VMD Tcl script that draws the C-alpha trace (Angstrom):
set ca {
  {278.50 70.99 39.35}
  {280.32 67.67 39.73}
  {278.47 65.21 41.90}
  {279.94 63.66 45.02}
  {280.42 59.92 44.53}
  {278.37 57.90 47.04}
  {280.76 55.11 47.96}
  {278.59 52.09 48.68}
  {281.58 49.83 48.99}
  {283.01 51.81 51.88}
  {279.64 52.17 53.60}
  {278.96 48.42 53.24}
  {282.40 47.66 54.71}
  {281.48 49.71 57.80}
  {278.09 48.02 58.08}
  {279.66 44.55 57.82}
  {282.03 45.53 60.67}
  {279.08 46.56 62.84}
  {277.30 43.32 61.95}
  {280.33 41.28 62.98}
  {280.42 43.07 66.36}
  {276.65 42.40 66.79}
  {277.12 38.72 65.84}
  {279.86 38.41 68.47}
  {277.57 39.93 71.13}
  {274.79 37.54 70.06}
  {277.12 34.60 70.48}
  {278.18 35.82 73.94}
  {274.50 36.10 74.99}
  {273.21 32.86 73.47}
  {276.16 30.48 73.06}
  {275.78 30.26 69.26}
  {276.29 32.41 66.18}
  {273.46 33.73 63.99}
  {272.74 31.24 61.21}
  {271.80 31.99 57.61}
  {270.52 29.18 55.35}
  {270.86 29.78 51.57}
  {269.13 27.47 49.15}
  {270.25 27.24 45.53}
  {268.31 25.14 43.02}
  {270.19 24.38 39.82}
  {273.48 25.71 38.50}
  {272.73 29.20 37.24}
  {276.25 30.73 37.02}
  {275.33 34.19 38.36}
  {273.35 32.71 41.22}
  {276.21 30.34 42.12}
  {278.63 33.21 42.35}
  {276.22 35.22 44.44}
  {275.64 32.31 46.85}
  {279.40 31.80 47.24}
  {279.74 35.50 48.04}
  {277.02 35.29 50.69}
  {278.65 32.31 52.30}
  {282.05 33.99 52.43}
  {280.54 37.21 53.83}
  {278.72 35.24 56.54}
  {281.93 33.52 57.68}
  {283.83 36.88 57.68}
  {281.11 38.36 59.96}
  {281.44 35.44 62.40}
  {278.09 33.94 61.40}
  {277.13 30.40 60.36}
  {276.49 29.80 56.68}
  {274.33 26.82 55.82}
  {274.22 26.16 52.08}
  {271.74 23.77 50.48}
  {272.43 23.08 46.79}
  {269.64 21.18 45.00}
  {269.51 19.81 41.43}
  {267.71 21.64 38.62}
  {265.08 18.87 38.60}
  {264.02 19.42 42.23}
  {260.23 19.43 42.62}
  {258.33 22.25 44.27}
  {257.13 19.87 47.00}
  {260.71 18.84 47.84}
  {261.89 22.45 47.98}
  {259.01 23.49 50.26}
  {259.76 20.46 52.46}
  {263.31 21.75 52.87}
  {262.06 25.25 53.67}
  {259.74 23.86 56.32}
  {262.64 21.89 57.85}
  {264.72 25.08 57.98}
  {261.71 26.94 59.55}
  {261.80 24.36 62.36}
  {265.59 24.36 62.86}
  {266.45 26.50 65.89}
  {269.99 27.13 64.59}
  {268.60 28.87 61.46}
  {267.73 32.53 61.91}
  {267.45 33.52 58.28}
  {266.33 31.66 55.14}
  {267.07 32.85 51.64}
  {265.95 30.91 48.57}
  {268.01 32.15 45.60}
  {265.92 33.39 42.69}
  {265.23 32.72 39.87}
  {263.94 29.18 40.40}
  {263.51 26.55 37.67}
  {260.29 26.78 35.70}
  {258.62 23.82 37.46}
  {258.63 25.74 40.78}
  {256.30 28.65 41.68}
  {258.52 31.17 43.47}
  {255.52 32.76 45.19}
  {254.55 29.46 46.77}
  {258.13 28.97 48.03}
  {258.39 32.48 49.45}
  {255.01 31.99 51.15}
  {256.36 28.83 52.85}
  {259.19 30.74 54.57}
  {258.59 31.71 58.23}
  {258.17 35.51 58.11}
  {260.39 35.73 61.17}
  {263.25 34.15 59.08}
  {262.43 35.90 55.83}
  {265.69 37.92 55.60}
  {264.99 38.80 51.98}
  {261.79 40.59 53.11}
  {259.73 39.13 50.31}
  {256.99 37.41 52.35}
  {253.60 39.12 52.12}
  {253.54 39.44 55.95}
  {256.74 41.50 55.91}
  {255.54 43.46 52.85}
  {252.31 44.26 54.73}
  {254.11 45.27 57.88}
  {256.33 47.61 55.96}
  {253.24 49.09 54.20}
  {251.53 49.94 57.46}
  {254.67 51.18 59.20}
  {255.30 48.25 61.55}
  {258.63 46.63 62.21}
  {259.47 44.27 59.39}
  {262.32 42.48 57.67}
  {262.84 44.68 54.64}
  {264.25 43.76 51.22}
  {268.02 44.20 51.26}
  {268.60 46.42 48.20}
  {266.04 49.12 49.01}
  {267.08 49.22 52.65}
  {270.67 49.59 51.53}
  {269.59 52.51 49.25}
  {267.87 54.20 52.19}
  {270.98 53.86 54.37}
  {273.08 55.55 51.64}
  {270.51 58.32 51.24}
  {270.34 59.06 54.99}
  {274.15 58.95 55.24}
  {274.33 61.52 52.36}
  {271.41 63.80 53.28}
  {270.57 63.19 56.92}
  {266.89 64.04 57.45}
  {264.87 63.14 54.33}
  {261.64 64.68 55.60}
  {259.85 66.75 52.95}
  {262.08 65.65 50.10}
  {260.38 64.97 46.72}
  {261.47 61.43 45.74}
  {260.86 59.61 42.46}
  {261.35 55.85 42.29}
  {261.61 54.55 38.72}
  {260.48 50.93 38.80}
  {257.60 49.14 40.53}
  {258.98 45.71 41.34}
  {258.18 43.93 44.58}
  {261.88 43.47 45.22}
  {263.04 47.13 44.89}
  {260.55 49.71 43.62}
  {257.56 49.15 45.91}
  {259.49 48.62 49.14}
  {261.77 51.58 48.30}
  {258.70 53.80 48.02}
  {257.42 52.54 51.33}
  {260.70 53.21 53.03}
  {260.83 56.77 51.64}
  {257.25 57.38 52.82}
  {258.32 56.21 56.23}
  {260.99 58.99 56.15}
  {258.25 61.57 55.37}
  {259.25 62.05 51.73}
  {256.68 62.92 49.04}
  {256.99 59.82 46.82}
  {256.12 59.17 43.19}
  {256.46 55.69 41.71}
  {257.19 55.97 37.98}
  {257.42 53.14 35.44}
  {257.32 52.22 31.78}
  {253.77 53.63 31.28}
  {254.32 56.90 33.11}
  {253.49 59.81 30.88}
  {256.22 62.43 30.46}
  {258.68 60.36 32.52}
  {261.62 62.78 32.15}
  {259.44 65.62 33.40}
  {258.31 63.58 36.39}
  {261.90 62.69 37.28}
  {263.01 66.28 36.84}
  {260.95 67.39 39.87}
  {262.72 65.04 42.25}
  {265.22 65.89 44.97}
  {265.88 62.15 45.21}
  {265.90 59.78 42.21}
  {266.05 56.02 42.68}
  {266.45 54.25 39.27}
  {265.58 50.53 39.33}
  {264.29 49.58 35.90}
  {267.03 47.38 34.36}
  {267.48 49.52 31.24}
  {271.06 50.61 30.51}
  {271.67 54.30 30.94}
  {268.03 55.19 30.42}
  {268.05 58.20 32.80}
  {269.79 61.08 31.07}
  {271.29 64.26 32.48}
  {268.37 66.39 31.27}
  {266.07 64.25 33.42}
  {267.86 65.31 36.59}
  {267.04 68.33 38.69}
  {270.21 70.29 39.44}
  {271.43 69.24 42.89}
  {269.34 66.11 43.11}
  {270.77 62.92 44.74}
  {270.71 59.91 42.39}
  {270.68 56.32 43.54}
  {271.31 53.89 40.64}
  {270.17 50.36 41.38}
  {270.62 49.08 37.80}
  {273.35 46.56 36.93}
  {273.43 46.03 33.16}
  {276.13 44.34 31.09}
  {276.65 46.06 27.76}
  {279.03 45.65 24.81}
  {282.30 47.56 25.13}
  {283.81 46.63 21.78}
  {286.43 44.05 20.80}
  {284.28 41.32 22.27}
  {284.41 42.80 25.76}
  {281.58 43.95 28.05}
  {281.23 46.48 30.88}
  {278.78 47.13 33.69}
  {276.56 50.21 33.55}
  {273.59 51.36 35.60}
  {270.18 52.64 34.65}
  {271.56 56.20 34.72}
  {273.93 57.72 32.18}
  {276.51 58.28 34.89}
  {279.03 60.58 33.28}
  {276.50 63.16 32.18}
  {274.23 62.84 35.21}
  {277.25 63.45 37.49}
  {277.51 66.91 36.01}
  {274.00 67.80 37.25}
  {273.40 65.85 40.46}
  {274.87 66.79 43.83}
  {275.64 63.13 44.66}
  {275.33 59.84 42.75}
  {276.10 56.16 43.18}
  {278.48 54.61 40.67}
  {278.04 51.23 38.99}
  {279.76 49.15 40.10}
  {280.61 50.15 43.64}
  {277.42 51.90 44.63}
  {274.30 50.02 45.63}
  {275.64 46.55 44.76}
  {277.93 46.03 47.82}
  {275.08 47.11 50.14}
  {272.88 44.13 49.28}
  {274.95 41.43 50.95}
  {275.84 43.74 53.87}
  {272.16 44.38 54.58}
  {271.39 40.62 54.26}
  {273.87 39.99 57.07}
  {272.35 42.81 59.03}
  {268.82 41.40 58.53}
  {270.04 37.97 59.76}
  {271.32 39.41 63.00}
  {268.13 41.46 63.47}
  {266.01 38.33 62.85}
  {268.10 36.24 65.24}
  {267.63 38.72 68.11}
  {263.93 39.27 67.43}
  {263.22 35.50 67.35}
  {264.73 35.09 70.79}
  {263.10 38.23 72.22}
  {266.40 40.02 72.66}
  {266.65 43.78 72.49}
  {267.34 45.28 69.08}
  {270.93 46.23 68.24}
  {271.67 49.96 68.06}
  {273.52 51.05 64.93}
  {272.06 48.40 62.60}
}
mol new
graphics top color blue
foreach p $ca { graphics top sphere $p radius 0.5 }
foreach p [lrange $ca 0 end-1] q [lrange $ca 1 end] { graphics top cylinder $p $q radius 0.2 }
display resetview
């Protein structure tokens, strides 16, 4: 068996097109475009690149991008004051504070200060709680993107046995909740799971989100399983060069799985696309407008 390649780049492109259409309809209804405020504290190179990508994607979707760049020395109080000002700004529909934050700032306190209705990252405990009890919520972008790819590949997920490797608040836990919401039987596995390969081997759906390069081997995969690789790890490639790999040993796993996401080009492109989607969803919900179909 050679696995079908799940093209996250192509799916994300389609989603961004639908978001652009929804943003245009929102502007026609309200007289303004949906607005996303992104806050970057410090000059972390990876975060700076990501923030620039978000800003560009916003503009391409016909949305307003509001960037706030603060010095590394910014205090927690000053950052929370900015968040509170963005909460009160009617032109801002989504607020994203780029993580990680400098050591003098408690990221949990900052996330707690964001209005849950504008929490397009889906990290606020109110949104996490709503997701857990099956209510409408703003959901973290990466796991929601994974779910979209799974449903596009498999259709109805009901009754599938799913294993999520990783228990982070950003990916693992919300991914498990989303799969439960689709009536999967879900196991969350992690570094202390006994007989981890055997646990994974029972799964129809494997979501790997542990941040360990090529940890999941072919003999962990049930023949015909669908594999979603969330990992993005930079490893040595010889001659002073590096390359990106996932948490799954792709080449060997692709001989066993029925479908698999590549790294890069799988889950990665979905994250920004879903962020744009969440911003439009938040904008409509805040104004009491009907939800957009197809998002």
